[in-house]
N, C-alpha and C positions, 0 to 999 in steps of 0.2 A: 812243841813236843813232837809233832809229826815229822818235822824236818830232821830230828835227831835219830829217827828209826832207820835201821839198816836192813837190807833184804838180800837174799842169796842171788847168785848170778845164774843159777840153773833153773830159773822159773819157767813154768810151762807157757806155751804160746796160746794166744787167744784169737778166736774168730769173732769179730765185731759185726753184729747183725742189726741193720736198720730196716724198719718197716715204713713204707710210705704209700700214700694214696692222695694224688692231686696236691702234693706239697709243692711249695715254691722251689724251683730248681736251685735258686741261690741259697736257700736255707739248707737243703739237702747237702749241697757242696760245702757249705760252711761246717756242717757236722762231720763230713768226710775229712776235710782239711784238718779240723780240730783233732780228730781221732789219729790221723797220721802224725801230726806235729807233736802231740802230747803222749803218744804211746811209743816207748822205745822200739826201734825197728826190729830188733831181734826177738821181741815178744809179740809182735803183730803178725799173725799167720795170714790173715786176709780180712777184707771187709766185704760183707755180703749185703747188697741192696735188694730188698724184696719189694717189688712193685705189686701192690694189691689191686691190679687192674685199673690203673689211672686212666683218665680221659685226656689229660693235657698233653699236647704234642711235644712240648719241650722236654717231657719226661721220657720220651721214647728215644729216637735216634740221637738227638743232641746230647742227652745224658750219657749214653753209652760211648759216643765218640769222645766226649770230654774225658771221662774216667779212664778209658783205654789209652788215650794219649798221655794223660797226666800221670797215671799210676798203672802202667802196663803190668798185667799179671797179678796185681794186688787186689783189685776190686772186681767182684763178680756181680752181675745183675740177674736176679731170678724174677720171672714174670708169671704171675697167676693169670690163668686164662679167664677166670671169673672172680668177682670180688668175694673173698673168703671171710673177711673180717680180721682184725688184729690177731686173734688167738690162733686161728689156723694158718695165717701168714707167718707167724713166728715159728710154727712147726715146720713149715716149708724152709725157712731159713736154717733151722737146725739140721734138716736133712742135707742141705747143701754144704754145711760146715765141715771142715777137716781138722780144725784146731782141737787140741786137748780140752780147751776151755771155750765156752760159748758165752758171749755177752750180748744181751738183747736190749736195744735202746730205741726210743722214739727217734725219728729223723730230724728232730729240732732240738738238738742238745749241743753243749760245748764242754769239752773235757778240760780238766785242769792238769797242769804238769804234775806228774807223780801220782796220778790217779790209779794207774794199773798195778804197780808193784805191790802195794798192800793187799789188793784184791787177790792177785795170783798167789801171793805168799800164803794167805789164809786157806785158800783151796788146796794148795800143795800140801799143807799140813794135814788137812782132812778133806777128802774128796766129797764128803757128804754135806759140806757147808754150801748154802746158797748165800751169795754176798750181794748186798745192795750198797752201791756208792751213796754217800750223802747227797741229797738233792739241794741245789741252790736255784734261784730264780733268775731268769733273763727278762729284764723289763722290755715290754713290747715296743715302747716308743723310741728308745735309744740303745737297746741291746746291752745296757749296763748289767753286770752280774751283781745280784743282791744275795748276800750270804744268809742262809737260814740257820736257825738254831739246831743243834744236834737233837734228833728225834728218833723214836721208834715209830713203826707204822702199825696202826690198829684198824678197827672197823666197827661199824654199827651192826645191829642184827639184820638190817636190810642188805648187809654186805657192801655198803659204801665205805671206801677206804678213808683214812684220816691220819693226821699226825698225832702221836701221843707222847707223853713224857717218857724218857728212858726209865727202865726199872730201877728200883731203889738200890740194888747192889752195884749198879753202874755209878750212881751218884756217890755212894759210900766209898768207892775205890779212889775217888778224887783224881782220876787221870782221864782227861777229856779225849785222849787219843785211843782209848780202849774200845773194842767192838761193842756195839749195843745189841743185846738180844731183842729180837722183834717178832711179834706173833704173825705178821703177814707183811705185805709190801704194797706201796702205792701203785707200782706197776710200770712206771716209765723207764726203769732200768734195773736189770738184775744180771748177775754173772753166776754161771754154774758149770761144773764139770760135765762135758758133753755126754759121756757114757752114763754117769749117774742120773742125769736128766732123763735119758732114755729108759733107764731101769725103773724109775718111779712114774713112768707113764706120761712124761712131757706135761703139756697143758691138756685140758679136757677138750678133744676135738668135737665133742657133741655140744659144746657151748657156741653161741653165736656172737659175732662182732667183738665186743669186749665188755668187761664188767663182771666181777666175781671170780675170774680166773686167777687174779692176783691173791685173793683170799684162799682159794682152793689150793694153790701151790704152797702157801705158808702153812696151812693146816696139814696138808699131806706130807710135806717135808718133815715137820715136827713129829707127826704120828708114826712115820715110817722110817725112823732111824737117823734122820738128818737134823740140821739146824739152819736157822736163818738169822742173819745179823747185818746191821748197818755199820759201815766203816767211816768214822769221822775223818780219817786221814785220806780217804778217796772221795773226791768231789766232782760231780758232774752237774752242770747247770742246765736248766730246762726252760723253754719258752712255751707258754700256754697258747694254743691256737685259738684265734677268735672264731674261725669257722671250722667246726668239727668235720672231719672227713667222711664220717658215716652218717646215715640218715638220723633224723631228729628223735627217733623212737628208742633212744638208748636206755630210757627208764624201763621199757618193756624187756629189753634183752638182759639188763642187769637183774630184773626180777626173775626171769626164766632161768638164767644161769645160777642165781642164788638158790633156787629150789633144787637144782641139780646138786649143788654143793651140800645142801641140807640133807637130801635123801641119801647121799653116798657117805658122808663123813661125820654128820653131827649126832647120830644116834637119837636119844630121846630129846635132845636139844633142838632137833629140827623144827619142833613146834614154835620156837622163838622166831624163826625166819618167817613162818606163815603168819604169826601174830604181827610182826613188824610190818609186813606188807598187807595186813588186813585181809588175808585169804583164808578160806576154810581149809582145814587139814585134809579133808576128803573132797575130791572133785573141785580143785581150785579154779578150774576153767582154763588152765594153761598146759599145753602139751610140752612137757620137758624132754621128750624123746626117751630113748632106751638108756638106762643107766646100769644095766646088768654087767657090762664089761668093766665099768669103773668100780663096781662093788666087788667083782672078781679080782681086780687088780689089788684092791685094799686087802682082800683075804690072802692073796698069794704073797704079799709083802709082809704079812703078819703084823699089821699096824696096830698101835695102841687105840684105846677108845677116846672119845672126845672129852670125857670127864677128866682124863689125865691131862689133856691139852689145856683145859680151863684151869686146872689146879696148878700146873707147873709152868705154863708158857704165858697164859693170858688171865692171870688171877684177877686183874682189874675189871674184867668184863662183867657187867651186871647180869644177873640171872633171874629168870621169871618163872621158875618151876611152880610157883604158887598160883598161877593163873587158872581160873575156873572157866571164865567166859570172856570174850573180847569182840570188838567191832563197834559198829554204830549202835547207839542206844536211841530208840524211838518211843514216844509216848502215844497211847491209843487215841488221845484227843488232838494230836497234831502230828500226823504221820509223815509229813513232808519236811519236817525239821528234825535235827539230831542234836544231842548233847554235844557241846563244843567248848573248847578251852577259852575261846574269846581272846581279846588282847592280853598278852602276858602280864602287862603292868597292872591290870585291873584286879587280878587274883579272884576273879568271879567267873563261874561257869555260865554259859549262855545257851540259847537255842539258835541254830543257824541252818539254812537250807542244806540238806544232806549232800555230801560230796565224797565221803569215804577216805579222805586223806588224814594225815597225822593228827591234826587238831581234834578230829572226831574219833580217834581210836580210844574207846573206853576199854578198861580192863578190870574185871572183878576178880578178887583173890579169895583164897581159902580163909583168910583172916577177916574177910568182910570189907576190905578196903576197895574203894572205887577210884581208880586212877584214870586220868584223862590226858591224852597227848601221845606223841610218838614215844616209842621205847627209849629209855636212856642208853647210854653207851658204856662208859666206865664209871667206876666208883669214885674217880677223881672229879667227876662232874655231877651236877645236881640230877636227881632222878625225876621221872615224870611225877607231876603233882597229883594230889588226891583230893577228893571232895570232902568237905568238912562242914558240919552244922555246929556253929558255936553257941547255939541256943538263944541268940539275941537278934541277929540279922534275919530278915525274911529271904535273903538271897544266899545261895550256897557258895562257900568260899573254895578256892583252889589253892592249896598250900603244900609246901614241902612236907610230905608225910612223916619223914624221919624227925621233924622238928615239932610236930604237934604232940603236946604232952598228954592231953586228955584222950586216951585210947578210944573210949566209947564214942566220942564226938566224930571220929573218923571211921567208925564201923557201921555198916549198913546191912540190913536184911534184904535179900533180893532173890527171887526165883523167877524164871522165865514167865512172862505174861502176868507178872504180879507187881505189887507195889515196891518202891524203893524206900525203906523205912530206916531212919537213924536210930541206932540202939541206945544212944545217950539221951536223946531228946524226945523220941517217940514221934517226931514229925516226919512227914513224907516229902519226897522230892516230887513236885507236881508242876503242871503247866497252867498258867492263868491267862485266859483269853480276854484281852482288853478291847476287842472290837477293832475299830479303825486304828487304834494305837498299837496293834500287834499283839504279841504274846510274850509272856515273861516266864522264866524258870524260877520257881519260888519254893520255899519251905513252909509247910502249914500242916494243920491237922488233916489226917488222911481222909480223902473223899472217894477212894476206890479206883483212882486212875491206875493204869497198868503200863508197864514198860517191857519192851522186848529188845534183846541184844542179838547181834547177827550170828555169832559163833559160840558154841559150847565145846569144851574139851571133855571127851568121855573118859 
């Protein structure tokens, strides 16, 4: 179907921007050659290589000498004087670009013939569209291109990106060449009108390294009058780097960046991001920097609220507005261990030394449900399981809450520093000390044990 589509001859020109830091020279050049070979010459304004302060000598003079000789006047090299991170490096690439359209790519990609025309055509029709070529995989061992299924791009409440199924209306149309509406982007490639990108505030320069900026752009574009879509007829293959270019603390940067997104764009739903990262809503202990300029940008653009985005763009996203309290749950008789979901296949909650990660994220709701485990993502996937007392076993079960028919057996009475009591059986969740054999999490007649949970929502 894609091969049958026709495009106009007066398409706008694109500036292709690659960001690299200590990338293998051969891989960078492979990406450049692929861009030149598979983008019609009259549509390729320039290629911009942004060096985010690499250390490797081959990426300095040898790189410039090669591209100047092979592609005189076509390839520009921009060098950051200090390592800025992917987000701010992309902004530097945008500043250097002169094409009407800017395409941002990792420097380890391979373009497919015909990738550019559908992208440029969609943006020419509407300058407020941000277009994502469909991503395929390049195998690391033999560079074979592995085609991926057509997907939209979603994310979890931690703002980790992921592939999700295209929306129902795309499937119903029965035409696999049609654009796929997407809530956000994976991040390794996107194409946007250069002026429109500037008007909506580019990426957030207050974010560090990378992580979260891809979600912020998706939310911002949709809320502020634009749209984002994946094009099945435009394909760019990507190879995953074994050694990541930035330091290993990417989890921290993603967490910090996610909090910036939450504070600026998510309104009352910002609590979901804090819950997902198991952080208190007040004084989370992370300096996210000043977000006043980003809030002012949102106001000046007259953007919609986040509820509209969830209702119209990402209705599959699970919502947790019913949360009353969350975090690690500790018992006064065993304060060094926390309630933990244990091995998934056992369907039994356990006690485990406290570490604060997803398996120990307890969440108590207005309905009296006690969930355990990382927040769910979309309604197409199972939700976090909840604690159930079936009245028979002395051990608490962890089951899919939506499938438990007996409502009372999954409802618990709990107040801070009080008992956790099942409304159906009258039994309490308690700790049994077995001496040398350790401790068990059990259900029994209440003996006055008390539980505390880390965070309450006021």
